[in-house]
N, C-alpha and C positions, 0 to 999 in steps of 0.2 A: 084230220088224224083219224085213221081207220083202225078200230079195235080188231076187226076180223082179219085184217091183213097181217097184224102183228102177233096174234096169239094162236097157238095150235088148239085143237079140240082136246078135251080131257082124255079121249081114247088114245090119241097119238102121244100125248104126254105120258100116259100110263105105259105105253109100249117102250118109250125111251127110258123110263125109269126101270122097267124090267131088264133092259139091256145093261143098265148100270149095275144092277144087282148081280149080274153074272160074272163081273170082274172081281171075284172074291180074293184074289191074290194081293190086291192093293190094301194098305192099312185101313183106308176109309172108303167104303163102297156102298152105293145104294142109299145114301143119305140125302137130305135136302139141306141146302146151305143158302142163307140170305145174308149178303154182305152190304153194309152201309159204308160205302167207300168215301174217302176224302178227296176224290178227284173225279173227273168225268171221263168215262171210257172213250168217248168219241173225240175228245179234244186234247187230252194229255198223253204224253209218252207213257208207256207202261210203268206203274209203280209196283210195289211188292204184291199188293192184292191182285192186280191184273195178272202178273206172271204166275202167281200161285194158283189162283182160282181157275184159270183156263186149263191148268193141268188137273186140278181136282174135278173139273167138269167132265173129264173123260170117264170118271167113275161115279159121279154123283150129279144130282140136279142142282144147278147153281143159278141164283138170281143176284146179279150185280146191280146195286142201287147207286146210281150216280150221286155225287155229292149233294146233300141238302144244304150245304154251305155252313160256314161259321158266322153267317150274317154278312151283310153288305159292307163294303168300305164306305167311308164318308162320301157324300155326293160331290164334295169338292175335289175328291181324288180324280186325277186325270184318267184313271183306268175304269172309273165307275160305269160309264155307258158301254164300254167295250165288254165288260163282264156281263152286263144285262143282256146285250145282244147275243153273246155266245150262249148264255143259259136259255134264252128264248129259242134258239135254233135247236138246242138239245131237247127242250120240251116237245118240239114238233115230232121228234122220234118216239117219244114216250116209252114204248116197249118194243124192242126188237131182239131178234136172235142173232148173236154175233157169229161169225164164221167158225170161231173156236168151240162152239157148241153150248155156250151158256147164254142166258137171257140178260139183257141190259135194260134197265128201267130208269127213266128220269121223271120221278113223281113231281107233279105240280104242287108247289108249296109257296108260302109267304115267308121269305127269308128274314124275318124279324123276330128275334128271340129275347129282346130286352123287356117286353111287356107280357105279364102272365096271361092276360086275356087273349092276346094274339097267339101266344104259344099254345093255349088250349084249343083255339080254332084250328091252328096249324096241325096240331096233333090229330084232331078229328079228320081233317082233310087227308093227311098222309096215311093214317091207319085204314081208312076206307079204300084208298087206292091199292095199298099193299095187300089187304085182305082179298080184294077182288082178283088181283093178279095171282096171288098164292093159290086161290081156289082153282083158277083156270090152268095153272101150271102144276097142280097137284102137289104143292109143297106143304106137307103136313108135319107138324112138330119139327121145325127146322133147327139146325145149328145157326144161331145168329152171330155174325161176326161184325162187330162195330169198330169202325176206324175213324169216327168223327164224333166229338162230344155232343153235338146237337141232336143226336139220335137217342139221347138218354130218356126223353119223354115217350118214346115209342116202344122200347124193347119189351115192356111188360105186356104188350097187347098182341103179340104175334105167336103165342103158344110155343115158345122156344123150349127145346129139350136141353140146350146148352148155350150159354152166352160167353163169347170170347171178345175181349176188348183189346184192340191194337193201338198202342200209343206210338206215333211216328214222329211227333214234334212236341216242343214245349208250347202247348196250345195257348196258355194264358199270357204269353208274351208275343203272340202273333199280331203284327202291326198292320196286317192287310184286312182287318175287320174292325168295325166300329163297336162290336159287342163288348160289353164291359168284362173285365177280367174276373169280377166276382161271379157273374153268371157262368162263365166258362169253367171256373174252378168248381162250382157247385155241380155242374153236369159231369165233369171229369171225375169228381169224387164219388158220385152216385154210381157211375158205371164201374169204377174200380171195386166198390163194395159188392155189387151184385154179380159181377163176372166170375166165372169159374177159373179163368186164367186171364192175366193181364200180360200181353205180349209187347215187349218193348223192342222197337226196330233200331234204336240208337244205343250205343254203348254207354254214353254219358247218362242218358235217361234211365237206363237199366241200373247202373251202379248207384245212382242217387235215390232210387226208389226205395220206399219203406214198405211196399206191398209184399206180403208174404207169398202170395200165389202168383208170383211174377215169372216170366220166362223171357230169355233173350232170343228174340227172333231176328238173328243176324241177317243183314241184307245179302243179296247174292248177285249173280250176273248171268246173262245169256252168253256164256263163254264162247261157244262155237261160232256164234254170229260175229263176235268182235275179234276173236283171235285169228280168224281166217279172212282177212280183208281181200275182197275180190280183185282180180287183175283188170287190166284195161285202164282207160282214162278215167280220171275223176270227173264228176259232173261239171258242166261248163262254167257255172257261176263261181265255183271255188277254184277251178283249174286256171281261171284268168287272173287270180290273185298271186302276185310275186311271193316267193319264199325267201326267208323262213316264215312259216305261219304259226301263230299262237292260237290254238283253237279252244273255244268254250262251247260245249254242247249242252243245251238245256235252257230253261226260261231265264231271261235276264230280268229278275224282279228288282224293284226299286230299293227294297230293304236288304237285299243280299249283295248287290254288286258294290265293289270298292271303286267308285267312279274316279276319285282323285288319283288313285294308283294307276288306273288304266290311262288316264290323261297324261300323267307324268311320264310313264314308260313310252307312250306313243310319241311324245316329243323328244325324249332322250334317245330313243332308238327308232328313228324314222324308217329304217330298213326292215324292221320287224312288222309284220302285218297281223293285226288282230282280226280273227274271224269268229263271229257269234252265230251259232246255228240254233234257232229256237225263237219262241215268242219273246217280245221285248215290251217291258212296261213303258207307258208313255212318259213316266217320270224320269226314266233313264235318258239323259240327253248327252250323247257323245258324238262328236263329229270331228273327223280328221282324215286326211288322205289314206292313212294306213289302218283305219278302223272300218270294218265291213260287217253289216248285219244282213244275213242271208234269209232270215225268217225261219219259220217252222218247216221241217222236212219229214216225210214219212219215216217211221221207225225202221222200216226195211231198207231204206236208202242210206242210213247213217254210216254203215261200213264203207261205202264208196266215198263219202266225204272225209272220213278219217284218213284215207290214203294220202290226202294232200296236206294233212296237219303234221307239223314237225314237233311241236311241244303241246301237250294237253294241259290246260291251266284251269284253276279254280280261284279267281280273284274275288273272294268273298270278303265282305266287311267284317273285320275282326272284332269290332266293338258292338256288334249286334247280338243280343242275347238269343234271339230266335235261331239264327244260323249257327251259333256255337253248339247247339244240340243236334245239328243236322247230321245225317248219315250218308247223304249224297251218293245214290247208286251210280251216278255218272263217273265217279272216281274209279269204281270197279270196272266200268266199261273202258275207261282210259287205260287201266292196267292190262286188261285183256288184250288190247290192241298191241301191246308191247311198246307203245310210244312213250317218250319221257313224260313224267307227270310232275307238275309244279303247282302246289296248292297252299292256301292259307292254313294256319295251324288248327285244322279241324280235329277235335278230340278223337273222333272215330278212327282216324288214320295216322295218328302220331307215331305209331310203332309198326306201320305197314312197310315191309321191305320194298325198296325201289321208289318210294315216294319222296320227293324233295319238298321240304317244308320251308316257307319263308315267313318272316315276322316283320319285315320292313320293305320299303320300296327298293332299297339298295340290295337287300338279300334276294328279292324277286329277280332283279336284273342279273345278279351273279348266278343264281340258280339256272336261269334260262341260258345264259352264256355257257355254263358248264354242260348243260344238257345238249346244246347244239355242237359243242366242241369235242365232247369225249364220250358220246354214246357208243356202246359196243353190243355185239350179239349176246354176250353173257348178261349184260344189264337188262336187255330186253327179255331174256329168259327169266331172270329174277322177278321182273314185274309180272309176267304172265303166270309164273308159278305161284305168286301170292294169292291169286284168285282162281286158279285152275279147278280146284275141287269145290268151290263155293258156287255151285250152279243152282238155277231155279228148280231143276228136277230134284236135286237133293233137298232143297228147302221145302218144296211142296210135299214130298214124302215125309219130311220131318213134322210138318203141320198135321198131315193126315194121321201120323202115329200119335201125336199129342192129343188130338181130338178123340181118337179111338180110345186111348187110355182114360181120358176124362169121362167119356160115355160109359166106360166099363166100371166106373166108380172109383178110380184111383185119383189121388190128388196130383198136383202139378209135379211134385218132386218124384213121384213114382210113375207118372204117366209114360215117360220115356227116358232113356239114359241121357244125362246132360253131356254136352261137349266139354272138353277139358277146360276151355276158357271160362265156361259158366261155373265149373267147380272152383276155379281159382278165384273168381269174383265172389262167390258165395263164402269161400273160406275166409275172406278178409272182413266179413261183416260181423 
């Protein structure tokens, strides 16, 4: 690992920062931002932080810190060694500049948070690396954006001028970590108390929150990418699959997928072909002639795969507490394509126009049958219109305005006008 190849000189960094400051028309310009993400830039499809920060990076200096994890899963978990190998590959990149203009860092750490002594050593290791990188990148008094509870031990050591905490999931019911719920709740609580704003990415999380300084950071979509599917043939691996195709795009995690439903439908409707595009947990064991796992695909290639999908589905486990709080960006991408959408009753989308909700296996089958038999141009338009104005460009400017207002000394309620839906939620409290 070569430090020199990965990091610019302070002089060049200073020049880049000067260029950022010239873009004064943007709500937030010339600032330093350090984000502790809950995912890995190199291995996950873009989450909200990825989409927003690469836009803010056009006007500000940004350091995206890949997930320091919520702790490892149990060693008996079939995905344990896969996760270890993937993280080791990310460690080898350590610090790189992404094509979008921001810096991406994978700090070396010990992902064990259940023991106070290990956490203290881990904090020292992480702070030393971060301080070193911040020095070379000229990140002074940054806005610190935390999107993972395990960063709670670090945020007081970075000289932040503003701390924002993004809550994307119900962290204390995450089944993919062996870390105790008590430790997670303590970290989550400390961050909520210290942060200037707590940004909730899920509607259910926001509505249940008792935090006064909360903000509903609604998910968005890369609308133009998915609304304008390219012409020509679909990629060969999906083009070879007979239609109709039920498509799921995203990670097939063991705690999210409703395996019994998929198995039942695959047997009951053998002419329907299930296609899963994305990483698959080793715990998910599905095998049938009409079930196809195509693996992960580049984000840029997804629109070509959507061409061959007839119905976009979200067959999530309805009894899982963690998924019940999910806001699933993929559903917005589904809607942007105009394809029919059939999903489990995810709170986030219960009232979204054009979404078909099922609550049983029979309802799932009926919903897909209706989608295949009676889709129209008008229905496709309704689905696209539901997300047409919810773009990441809009959301990034929204965050920029929020941060600008907080830096100027206003509280969350004054920092920027709330959207109508936020006013409606606030009025019921």
